[in-house]
C-alpha positions in Angstrom: 0.0 0.0 0.0 2.9 2.3 0.7 4.2 1.7 -2.8 0.8 2.5 -4.3 0.7 5.8 -2.5 4.0 6.8 -4.1 6.4 5.9 -1.3 9.6 4.4 -2.4 11.1 1.2 -0.9 13.6 3.2 1.2 10.8 5.4 2.6 8.6 2.4 3.3 11.4 0.6 5.0 12.2 3.7 7.1 8.5 4.0 8.1 8.4 0.3 9.0 11.6 0.6 11.1 10.3 3.7 12.8 7.0 2.1 13.8 8.8 -1.1 14.9 11.0 1.0 17.1 8.0 2.7 18.7 5.6 -0.1 19.1 7.5 -3.4 19.4 8.7 -2.6 23.0 5.1 -1.8 23.9 3.9 -5.1 22.3 6.6 -7.0 24.1 5.6 -5.4 27.4 1.9 -6.4 26.8 2.9 -10.0 25.9 5.2 -10.5 28.9 2.5 -9.1 31.3 0.9 -12.5 30.9 4.1 -14.3 31.9 3.7 -16.5 35.0 7.2 -16.2 36.1 8.9 -13.4 38.1 11.8 -12.9 35.6 10.8 -10.6 32.7 13.4 -12.2 30.4 12.2 -15.8 31.0 8.9 -17.0 29.7 7.3 -19.4 32.2 3.9 -19.8 30.7 0.8 -17.7 30.2 -1.1 -16.6 33.2 -3.2 -13.8 34.7 -1.3 -14.0 37.9 0.1 -10.5 37.9 -3.2 -9.0 36.9 -4.8 -10.6 39.9 -2.0 -9.4 42.0 -2.5 -5.8 40.7 -6.2 -5.9 41.5 -5.4 -7.0 45.0 -2.7 -4.2 45.5 -4.6 -1.3 46.9 -1.5 0.9 47.1 -0.8 0.5 43.4 -4.5 1.1 42.4 -4.7 4.3 44.6 -1.5 5.5 43.0 -2.8 4.9 39.5 -6.1 6.7 40.3 -4.1 9.7 41.7 -2.0 9.8 38.6 -5.1 9.8 36.4 -6.8 12.5 38.4 -3.7 14.7 38.3 -3.4 14.2 34.6 -7.1 15.1 33.9 -7.0 18.2 36.1 -3.6 19.5 35.0 -4.4 18.9 31.3 -7.7 20.8 31.6 -6.0 23.8 33.3 -3.1 23.7 30.8 -5.6 23.7 28.0 -7.3 26.9 29.3 -4.1 28.8 30.1 -2.2 27.6 27.0 -5.1 28.5 24.7 -5.3 32.0 26.1 -1.6 32.5 25.7 -1.8 31.2 22.1 -4.7 33.7 21.4 -2.6 36.6 22.8 0.4 35.6 20.6 -1.7 35.0 17.5 -4.3 37.8 17.6 -3.1 40.6 19.8 -0.6 42.0 17.3 2.7 43.5 18.3 1.8 44.7 21.8 4.4 46.0 24.2 6.3 43.2 25.9 5.2 40.6 23.4 8.7 39.2 23.0 9.1 38.8 26.7 5.7 37.3 27.0 6.4 34.8 24.3 9.7 33.9 26.0 8.0 33.3 29.3 5.3 31.1 27.6 7.9 28.9 25.7 10.7 28.7 28.3 9.3 25.5 29.9 9.9 23.8 26.6 13.7 24.1 27.0 14.0 24.4 30.8 15.2 21.1 32.4 12.4 19.6 34.5 14.6 19.5 37.6 15.1 23.3 37.4 11.4 23.9 36.9 10.5 21.6 39.7 13.0 23.3 42.1 11.6 26.7 41.1 8.1 25.6 41.7 9.1 24.2 45.1 10.8 27.4 46.1 7.7 29.4 45.1 5.4 27.2 47.1 7.6 27.4 50.1 8.0 31.1 49.8 4.2 31.6 49.8 3.7 28.9 52.4 1.5 26.7 50.2 0.8 23.3 51.6 2.2 20.8 49.1 0.0 17.9 47.9 -2.4 17.1 45.1 -3.2 20.8 44.4 0.5 21.7 43.9 1.0 18.6 41.9 -1.7 19.7 39.5 -0.5 23.2 39.3 3.1 22.0 38.7 2.1 19.8 35.8 -0.1 22.5 34.3 2.7 25.0 34.5 5.0 23.2 32.1 2.4 21.5 29.9 0.6 24.8 29.2 3.6 25.7 27.0 3.1 22.7 24.8 -0.6 23.5 24.6 0.3 27.1 23.5 2.6 25.8 20.7 0.0 23.4 19.3 -2.9 25.9 19.5 -0.9 28.8 18.2 0.2 26.8 15.1 -3.5 26.2 14.3 -4.7 29.7 15.0 -2.2 31.3 12.6 -3.7 29.2 9.8 -7.3 30.0 10.5 -9.0 32.1 7.9 -9.6 35.5 9.6 -12.2 36.4 7.0 -14.7 33.9 8.4 -14.4 35.5 11.9 -14.7 39.0 10.4 -17.8 37.9 8.5 -19.4 36.6 11.7 -18.7 39.9 13.4 -20.0 41.9 10.4 -23.3 40.0 10.8 -23.6 41.1 14.5 -21.7 38.4 16.5 -19.7 39.7 19.4 -16.0 38.8 19.6 -16.7 36.3 22.4 -19.5 34.6 20.4 -17.4 34.6 17.3 -14.6 32.9 19.1 -16.9 30.3 20.7 -19.1 29.5 17.7 -16.7 30.1 14.8 -13.0 29.9 16.0 -13.3 27.1 18.5 -14.9 24.6 16.0 -12.2 25.4 13.5 -9.4 24.8 16.0 -11.1 21.9 17.8 -8.7 19.2 16.5 -5.8 21.3 17.8 -7.5 21.7 21.2 -8.1 18.0 21.5 -4.5 17.2 20.4 -3.1 19.8 22.9 -5.2 18.4 25.8 -4.1 14.8 25.0 -0.4 16.0 24.8 -0.8 17.7 28.2 -2.4 14.7 29.7 0.4 12.4 28.4 3.1 14.8 29.7 1.5 14.6 33.2 1.4 10.8 33.1 5.0 10.8 32.1 6.4 13.3 34.6 8.1 12.2 37.8 10.8 14.9 38.3 8.4 17.8 38.9 6.0 15.6 40.9 8.8 14.6 43.2 9.4 18.3 44.1 5.9 19.6 44.4 4.0 16.8 46.2 5.7 17.4 49.5 7.8 15.2 51.8 
């Protein structure tokens, strides 16, 4: 099928190797989760032993539920904050301090997680904020909002402004135009940005270790 779409054999082979590199480890992990033995590298027969052990491990289940809650909450906050930042960068023109604002929005993309985690910890300590689930959510939202801003901004700059202008010419307020015209047009980017922020929260450990308290 790759050849019929115009891809050459080298490109098709590269795609196959790339997908294998991404998904074969996941497939191996899924297969070996049914291994009855304790050694990952030795197949001892198929069994649901470890799934039963997981269902009986309340600590692991509580931790997984906490991780999901933090991901859902932080991704939602990051989506709101990151979208507002993207709108400011894409639609506000060359306002005073735009370069500094853009730098502040995008700096979490290049800042090491350990530095960001330490900065957040110092801020929470300075303002005497009790660390726990709330600071965990805010910490994850703080760095994932930058990724949301990048994704949403890249879509906003390609939206046809004439459609929005036509809606306002017909009497729609800017807020209504954004909600009923712009949001549907950028909806795929919003969904992708939320999923990216959620995935980043699930993946993060460094920032979480700083902001969840002792």
